[in-house]
Steps between C-alpha positions, in 0.01 A plus 500: 500500500177296490473601133817298441480217752138382477488445120842335518386253768175420315680426173772291670245295697303430183819399319607273788158334504514444123857363506440256783172385347657453156830339596371279781141402439316369805308173483264614775248755377348607832619553854251436777575637844313399811594727788350417837578729787354704781596802704640368827485696825730286710793662688753360251295623205486849649878495544534411130269786395683757712844376395401502134370858517801617701745345256335672205510834682867456589581424137319815388661718769859388446630858484355573845644214707814421296454122481544344157243263350707191587504587870128571501432165331661319794256653751205271406731196507614589853149575628344188349781281636477646852121472515496146359305592186768323300709208623783284373266292287381814323859608445573166332225570246660825387647487148856559611631442147302805385637710783856394421443575132370850572767563762767379260387752241505780756843390624634495145370851441651626825832336412508669160418832662718486812810366325477777243482255208166633375622861516824402326305342215283809460787746517713295260257585218585844349141611445601860433688401183199343330199623305200587722304217341775253586510638855125457547493147360823395672399638841157337480633156405782521756237572765282215371793258515597602854138480620489134402782417741442739789219684676302735276512766770875457547552528125296819480672649805840426347429634152271797566766741635737405218234542232377827649851645486556362151168633373562852628853511359427365150388790281420260216223344711306826529304459172388155620373620836832519683538373853130413544496268198809312616369460854159378383627231264752375756239499777261286298783274382580430866150360552515276191764259629303176534691236307633299795359360826729735694391806300207578726317321787185423294721313254652301785156408632382390155816295445468334841165346404685272259258590221722770348844409367792743480520480120129578471538799729809619312324482163194702604704734721750582225225579250312717749819679601609586146152597383445699819819702451407594143143574609636739763691681223180531296300635793772748597511621138121545500507694827786715371319562170185628670706729724435305821869493587574857412 
């Protein structure tokens, strides 16, 4: 699906760059970075290198050992604390407000999922009674809305089975690409939720700097989300027209 994803990402990045540059012009024209560092070979440095590499491998091999990414992320914290690489003074310098913000977003998403509220909202909409165009647009914007308040992955995991079943059962969707079209637009809508600090960790990090306000993030995020959804429709239509989707 590189033929779909790569052009989509390039266009959205260019649009984001243009929007941010146009709406919030920077007074500073250049950024100068002076990075001074050297490759240490001390025992503590070697521990950091090995721990870093091991953590990456454990993240990539999650299906083999069964540990989720959150558990793996605690391993470096434990090792660095035990070996004295980080101490209580270092812990005080951590941006705990950012961690609470990200954790709050994850907790909200889990609450919506585990309590059944998110599923209730989705199932309360009688998609099968509507026109296929209304279904595509409605499903995409529902996914976009949910992705702004809960984890993008959780949103996709919640909606994908429902949309797959809906796409295969709706005969009227067949001329538009059927199940594949519905899944694609919903999948990309899930990644476009970026209007709030809790929408995704990068947003939380940007907001925590104090240089990005919530209303600024909401304005750019809403525009990117809406334009991105309609762009996904255009790209799916192009792929369907050239016979890429069968």
